[in-house]
C-alpha angles and dihedrals in degrees: 000000000000123000118217116198110204145155125214116264095020135114088263086089090077093061091042090057093045092053089052091048090051093049090235124170107239146143119231110217117192120221112208106225090178089064091041089243089154087069096049119115089240094057095038087058087060098040116011089194089070093225140104146283107051121164118200112206134173088262097048142284124312128198136182118064100246090053093047093048093050090048091054091048093050095041092052104035094163089067088067094218095149138022092255096169095053113070095194095047091046089051089053089054090052091045092056095044091047089055090053091048101042102033115017096040091047091051088052092047092056087073096052108020103037091137088073089071106026141027096197112096093214092053091050090052090051090053091050092052091052095054099086091054096044094046091049090049091051094051093044089054091048094050096040099043115008109043112086097185160259082036126014094267096034127259094356121079107227142171087276091073101062089044093050089046092051095049089045092061089066100057097083093051089048092055092246117159096251090152091068092044093050092045092052098043105022126242111329120242117263118227094259116086120238112269114257133046132063094288096046118138095176089118089068095065089115110197088215088067097044119114109193094172100069125104099194114112087221097049123082103134136052131213127213134018088063139105106246114227116247119204 
């Protein structure tokens, strides 16, 4: 059984969703950021980076969301979470997820983790003020140029979709102009596939992951503080 170390509201949600989609046997282990548990000697022994997610497997521990998502797709090929037999299409999947990881996530982090890049308080405030614009620019590029529809990579649901969904839940809190994006493109897809049809994943809309209290057009599921369904 895998162990997924996560914290609510983080990018670990993407791997959490992928494990559910794959039907994997796993234990979700919360890391209490409020208590700085990610900096504890116990957790640093698991992930020296002091961040989430971390996925403990029988072969060792993996970190970084693009790597974890690809691992899940390759480990569970019958789930059809990536075009594993097409090198170019798989590279496109990695290209998209790398953009989320290296650009969109970093733009988001400037609003909350500015001390990673600057010590000067004024400089940190300038970074915070820039976040709404940079996050909006990122999502406008994604929706204008990168989304193929109806899923990120086209007709096939892939590991790009839970990652895109996860990052999308941050835009409202970042002050990004999600209202204009939604108005122009319609409501974004959630990670769960529409019920019905051979590729349906509607049965994986686990009520333990539902978050009915959110107002974000990107946010329909929560992560953490829940009992994960075991099949």
